[in-house]
C-alpha positions, 0 to 999 in steps of 0.5 A, spaced: 374 205 375 373 212 372 373 212 365 377 219 365 383 215 369 383 209 364 384 214 358 389 218 362 393 212 363 392 210 356 395 216 354 401 216 359 402 209 356 402 211 349 407 217 351 412 212 354 411 207 349 414 212 343 418 217 347 425 218 346 427 217 353 427 210 356 423 207 361 422 201 365 419 199 372 422 194 377 417 191 382 419 189 389 423 182 386 427 187 382 424 184 376 423 188 370 415 189 370 414 194 364 419 197 359 418 201 353 421 200 346 427 205 347 429 201 353 431 195 349 434 200 344 439 203 349 440 197 353 442 193 347 437 187 348 435 183 343 429 180 346 424 184 350 426 186 357 420 185 361 420 179 365 428 180 366 431 180 373 436 186 374 441 181 376 441 178 369 442 184 365 448 186 361 454 186 366 457 193 362 451 197 365 447 192 370 451 193 376 450 200 376 442 200 374 441 195 380 445 199 385 441 205 383 434 201 384 436 199 390 439 206 393 432 209 391 428 203 394 432 204 400 433 211 401 426 213 398 429 218 394 431 219 387 438 216 385 442 217 379 448 214 376 452 214 370 456 208 366 459 208 360 458 201 356 463 197 352 461 201 345 463 208 348 456 209 350 454 213 356 448 211 360 444 215 365 439 212 370 435 216 374 431 211 379 424 214 382 421 210 388 414 208 387 409 204 390 411 197 390 417 198 385 422 203 382 421 207 376 427 208 372 428 213 366 434 211 362 437 216 357 443 216 352 448 222 356 454 220 351 454 228 349 453 231 355 458 226 358 463 228 353 461 236 354 463 235 361 469 232 360 471 237 355 469 242 360 473 239 365 479 238 361 479 246 359 478 248 366 485 244 367 488 247 362 486 254 363 488 253 371 495 251 368 496 256 363 502 261 365 498 267 362 491 269 365 485 268 362 478 272 364 471 273 362 467 279 362 460 281 361 457 286 357 457 291 363 465 289 364 463 285 370 468 279 371 465 273 371 471 268 371 478 268 372 484 262 372 489 261 377 494 265 373 490 272 374 489 271 381 497 270 382 498 276 377 494 281 381 494 278 388 487 278 389 483 271 391 478 269 386 472 270 390 474 278 390 475 278 383 469 274 380 463 279 380 467 285 381 467 291 375 474 290 371 476 297 373 478 294 380 484 292 376 484 296 370 484 303 369 478 307 365 483 309 359 484 302 358 477 300 358 475 305 354 480 303 349 478 296 349 471 298 347 474 302 342 478 297 339 472 292 339 467 297 335 473 297 330 474 290 330 466 289 329 467 294 323 473 290 320 470 283 321 476 281 325 475 277 332 481 279 336 484 286 339 490 287 343 492 292 348 499 294 352 497 297 358 498 296 366 494 293 371 493 295 379 495 289 383 492 288 390 499 291 393 497 297 389 503 296 384 502 297 377 504 291 373 505 292 365 501 287 361 499 285 354 492 283 353 488 280 347 481 279 347 475 278 343 467 278 344 463 272 345 456 270 345 454 264 350 449 259 349 444 262 353 444 268 348 448 272 353 454 276 350 461 278 353 468 278 352 474 273 353 481 275 354 488 273 355 493 277 360 500 276 359 505 279 364 511 283 360 515 285 366 521 280 364 520 282 356 520 289 358 526 288 362 529 284 357 528 289 352 531 295 356 537 290 357 538 289 350 537 296 348 543 298 353 547 292 350 546 295 344 548 302 346 554 299 350 557 295 344 558 302 341 562 304 347 566 297 347 568 298 340 570 305 341 574 303 347 582 304 347 584 300 352 582 294 356 581 298 362 575 302 359 572 295 357 572 292 364 569 299 366 564 299 361 562 292 363 561 294 370 557 300 368 552 296 363 550 291 368 549 296 374 544 300 369 540 293 367 541 290 374 542 296 379 542 291 385 547 286 382 554 286 384 559 285 379 567 284 378 571 284 372 577 280 372 583 281 367 587 274 365 595 275 367 598 270 362 605 272 366 603 270 373 597 265 370 592 269 375 586 273 374 587 280 377 581 285 379 580 290 373 573 294 375 568 292 380 561 295 382 564 296 389 569 294 394 576 291 394 577 284 391 583 279 391 587 276 385 584 269 384 589 263 382 588 256 381 583 253 386 579 259 387 571 259 385 573 264 380 578 261 377 574 254 376 569 258 373 574 261 368 577 254 366 570 251 366 567 256 361 574 256 356 576 251 352 583 253 354 583 249 360 582 242 361 575 240 363 570 234 363 563 235 361 557 230 362 551 230 358 547 234 364 551 240 362 555 240 368 562 242 368 567 239 373 575 240 373 580 234 373 581 231 379 575 233 383 569 229 381 564 233 384 560 238 379 562 245 381 559 249 375 554 248 369 554 252 363 547 256 362 549 260 355 553 261 350 554 268 346 547 267 343 544 265 349 543 257 347 545 251 350 552 249 347 549 242 345 544 245 341 539 240 345 543 234 343 547 231 349 551 227 345 554 234 342 562 235 344 561 242 348 569 242 348 568 244 340 564 250 341 568 256 341 569 259 349 567 266 346 561 269 351 560 263 355 556 263 361 557 258 367 553 258 373 556 255 380 552 249 382 548 250 389 545 246 394 537 246 394 537 249 401 542 254 399 539 261 399 545 265 398 543 267 391 545 266 384 551 268 381 553 268 373 560 268 371 561 270 363 568 268 360 571 273 356 575 268 352 583 268 354 582 276 356 579 274 363 571 274 366 566 277 370 561 275 375 555 278 376 552 276 383 544 277 384 544 276 391 538 273 395 533 276 390 532 272 384 533 276 378 526 276 373 527 274 366 532 271 362 539 274 365 543 269 361 542 271 354 544 279 356 550 277 360 552 272 354 551 278 349 555 283 353 561 278 354 561 277 346 561 284 345 566 285 350 570 279 347 570 283 340 572 289 343 578 286 347 580 282 341 580 289 337 584 293 342 589 287 342 590 287 335 590 295 335 596 294 341 599 289 337 599 293 330 602 299 334 607 295 337 609 293 331 609 300 328 613 302 334 618 296 333 619 297 325 620 305 327 625 303 332 629 298 327 629 303 322 632 308 326 637 303 329 639 300 322 640 308 320 645 308 326 648 302 324 649 304 316 652 311 319 657 307 323 659 302 318 660 308 313 665 311 318 668 304 319 670 304 312 674 311 313 677 310 319 685 309 319 686 307 327 683 303 332 681 309 336 678 312 330 673 306 330 672 306 337 670 313 337 666 313 331 662 307 334 661 310 341 659 317 339 654 314 334 651 309 338 649 313 344 644 317 340 640 311 340 633 311 344 634 308 351 642 308 350 645 311 356 653 309 356 657 306 351 664 304 351 669 300 347 675 296 350 681 293 347 685 287 349 689 286 342 695 290 344 694 290 352 693 283 353 688 281 359 682 284 361 679 290 356 682 297 357 677 303 355 679 306 348 673 310 347 666 312 351 660 316 350 654 318 354 653 319 361 658 315 365 659 319 371 666 315 373 663 308 372 669 305 369 674 309 374 669 306 380 671 299 377 678 300 378 683 299 384 686 305 386 693 302 384 691 299 378 687 300 371 681 297 369 681 289 371 687 285 369 691 291 365 699 292 366 699 285 371 694 289 376 689 284 379 681 284 377 678 289 382 672 286 386 667 291 383 669 289 376 668 281 378 662 279 373 663 285 369 659 284 362 665 286 358 670 282 362 665 276 361 664 277 354 672 277 352 673 271 357 667 267 353 668 269 346 660 270 346 656 276 347 653 277 354 646 280 355 644 283 362 636 284 361 635 286 369 641 289 372 638 289 379 638 281 378 643 278 382 645 285 386 648 282 392 653 277 388 656 282 383 658 289 386 658 292 379 651 292 378 650 297 384 654 302 381 650 301 374 644 302 378 646 308 381 647 311 374 641 309 372 643 303 368 638 298 367 640 293 362 647 291 358 650 288 352 657 286 351 659 284 344 666 281 343 670 284 337 673 277 334 675 276 327 678 269 325 678 267 333 682 273 335 679 278 340 681 285 339 676 287 345 669 288 347 663 293 345 659 295 351 652 298 351 648 300 357 641 302 357 636 306 362 630 301 361 630 293 362 630 288 357 632 293 351 637 288 348 633 282 349 630 282 341 633 285 335 637 291 338 641 286 341 642 282 335 644 288 331 649 290 336 652 283 335 652 283 328 655 290 329 661 287 333 663 283 327 663 289 322 667 292 328 672 287 328 673 286 321 674 293 320 680 293 326 683 287 322 683 291 316 686 297 319 691 293 323 693 289 316 694 296 313 698 299 319 703 293 318 704 294 311 705 302 312 710 301 318 717 303 317 719 298 322 718 290 322 719 284 326 720 278 322 719 271 325 721 264 323 716 259 326 714 252 326 707 249 328 707 242 330 700 239 329 699 233 324 691 235 324 692 242 321 689 243 315 695 244 311 699 238 314 693 233 312 694 236 305 701 235 305 700 228 308 695 226 302 700 228 297 705 224 300 711 229 301 711 236 303 708 242 299 710 249 298 704 254 299 705 260 294 699 264 297 692 264 300 686 268 298 680 268 303 674 268 300 669 269 306 665 264 310 671 260 312 673 258 305 680 260 301 684 259 295 690 255 297 696 256 291 701 251 292 707 247 289 708 239 289 710 233 285 706 228 289 700 224 287 694 228 288 689 223 285 686 222 292 687 228 296 679 231 295 677 224 298 682 223 303 681 231 306 674 233 306 676 240 307 679 240 300 673 241 295 677 241 289 684 241 286 686 244 279 693 244 276 695 250 273 698 250 266 704 254 263 711 255 267 714 249 272 710 243 273 706 241 280 703 248 281 696 247 284 690 251 286 686 248 291 679 250 294 679 249 301 673 250 307 677 251 313 682 256 316 689 255 315 696 258 318 696 263 313 689 266 315 691 266 322 697 270 321 694 275 317 688 276 322 694 279 326 696 283 321 702 279 319 704 278 312 707 271 309 714 270 306 715 263 306 711 257 308 712 249 307 707 244 310 709 237 311 705 231 315 707 233 322 706 241 321 708 248 318 714 252 317 713 259 315 716 266 315 712 272 317 713 279 318 709 284 323 709 291 325 714 292 331 708 295 335 705 288 335 705 284 342 709 278 339 708 274 346 700 275 345 701 272 337 705 266 340 700 265 345 694 265 340 697 260 335 699 256 341 691 255 343 690 252 336 696 248 335 700 242 339 706 246 339 709 252 337 716 254 336 719 261 335 726 259 331 728 266 330 726 273 331 729 279 326 728 286 326 727 289 319 727 296 315 720 297 312 723 300 306 723 294 302 717 291 305 710 291 302 709 298 305 710 301 298 704 298 295 699 301 301 697 307 297 695 302 291 692 297 296 688 302 300 684 304 294 681 297 292 675 294 294 675 287 297 673 284 291 678 288 287 683 286 291 681 279 291 681 279 283 688 281 283 691 276 288 687 271 285 689 272 278 697 274 280 697 267 284 693 263 279 699 265 274 694 270 270 699 275 268 705 270 266 707 268 259 704 263 257 698 264 262 698 259 267 690 260 268 685 263 263 680 269 265 675 264 265 678 259 270 680 265 275 673 267 275 670 260 276 675 260 282 672 266 285 665 264 283 663 270 279 662 270 271 668 272 267 665 279 265 665 281 272 672 278 273 674 282 267 671 289 270 674 288 277 681 287 274 681 292 269 679 297 275 684 295 279 689 295 273 687 303 272 688 304 279 695 301 279 697 306 273 694 312 276 698 311 282 704 310 278 702 315 273 700 321 277 697 325 272 692 319 270 685 319 273 685 313 277 677 313 279 672 308 277 
């Protein structure tokens, strides 16, 4: 044996024995014939491995080691494998075939394995990123890209890697990047950023934002690594938000809803030119959605059951909806989902990420819902944005999927539109209220003028003329007339008129008879259903909001429409159940009298009737020719009869003083027991015995109309009145011009039986007419003070009632009573002593 070979072998053996890499040799029987100490350390053997059969090695690595040896021996070439042991160590076996056996190099590859694993993980992350990642060398040659870069540019990976960056980026971009890197090195910073664009394979420019930095690789090479982000959607959203900001000012400056709906269409057309948009206004009266503005084409109104209506109710709390945890919305009665809510005003999920949140508690302002489609439906995407209770608009993007977040801009536009529509609605309501107040102020001024003229009127004709001439000045009033029934009986006979009538009332008469029913004439077919006639018949105001309603049923409506009348109100002129006539007002617009105007005219009717009653009363006092009636009114339920029944004997009524609100003071004489009268007759509020003079004089405060009140309402004055348990006997006088038959008929409507016992003509010389000059100068309160004091025995000696007792009966203070009484006395003295000033 050559000494040099021996030395060589000895050196190799010494190297292997002390090397960091393990070495073992397996003979043909697969037993370990030789091994260094490193193998024992790597394999974790407590004893020397030499002599160990490979089949008996640790099962955590033994099978892989044996497979590598057998593969090298069988294929006569190097075989490699790796295995991770139970303690996490990764071993690498490299088996090399030799003569008579196989040599195996054993190394600890744990670090390399972890590096490769991390690298694979990094590669997977890079490939799944939506942002593009690239590396360049110092010469701006592309050395690597991820999948996102190929998708953005449209180039294959093979086309990009190895090509110069100018293939996609412009020279200005590369120069700017170099400048930024130089600045970063000077500032000690690492990362630069550029907003620019790259050219895609199709030649289009794609706006991007890239962040990049210099990097030094392990082999000493220097290069650049960067991240590309497609900012197309970002810029489009920024453009949309800028347009929405400008539109918000336009919306809030709008004066009406129509302008707001048109602005919505303009904004969407500028942000998404290819989208089709339709806006709908909610018609609350018809309960449907009416097209307000659109980007093109005609559209029909939508009611319940239509997709647009379902979107409206799905996006609004005003409708009953069922919302499940998947945020899909379905209408009651239909189990299949139709819409899903995608955004509210701020573009957020209504639940805030919590499926348990009650979405119905969220305000409907600016909600955006999307119609659900089947997976294979290619009809495109349609968003519906509700405008609270004002309506909604829908945006159809067609078959092209819109880029970016469209729900948020649509929701913000809807929220701005709702704010603008609310503002317009508030302004409209304020304007309407201002107009209403101005109108009411004008109407109240008319009524004040009329009431002033009623005070000065002395005849029915003057009252009727004053009412007609003043009312016709009101806005929209075309024609006014007052009809009288008190003297003529039957249906109303026109007394006064004003405005554009064009023979309206004459057209409603028969050729041979005046207006319906007068002088025994039959009512004409043209007058059937006339509001003035119906008001007299029912005793209630009649309001006709639309004259054209029922045109074929009542012929007067056709004649009214021909003269431009569109609405009517007729108010009966009644006082104490006595109807003097009717006030009818015709307007040139519909529903004019449905609100306050009609209510004011009803109130005016009461004032006119009160004025007519006063005029008739004064006329009866002034007339020189009177008729005296002696009457018997049989009715045990009459108020005075019930009072007499409670006393247990007839009562003599000395006089009554009306106090308003259906209450009166009744002065009577009776010797009966009054202890339980107030308990037996609920209408009797109190009874007071008056002192002085004959005994049995009483003052009763009652709540209810008496026979004296009903006779006075016809202008009659009471002479004698006695009531018993069965009825009332009275003597009364009226002006000769009064229709006695009508008075009797009126009383017969109130009592069981009316008997006219006698009728006598009298001269008015010794009647109450002589007192009218004095009486006309008194106010109602002064007249009440004088009558109450006189009937209450205040002027007797000794006094039957004190000033305090009279004031209590009138519900006023004693100083107030004294002032009214002194004023009335002064007027009386002024009438007697003509040279004395009788003014207040």
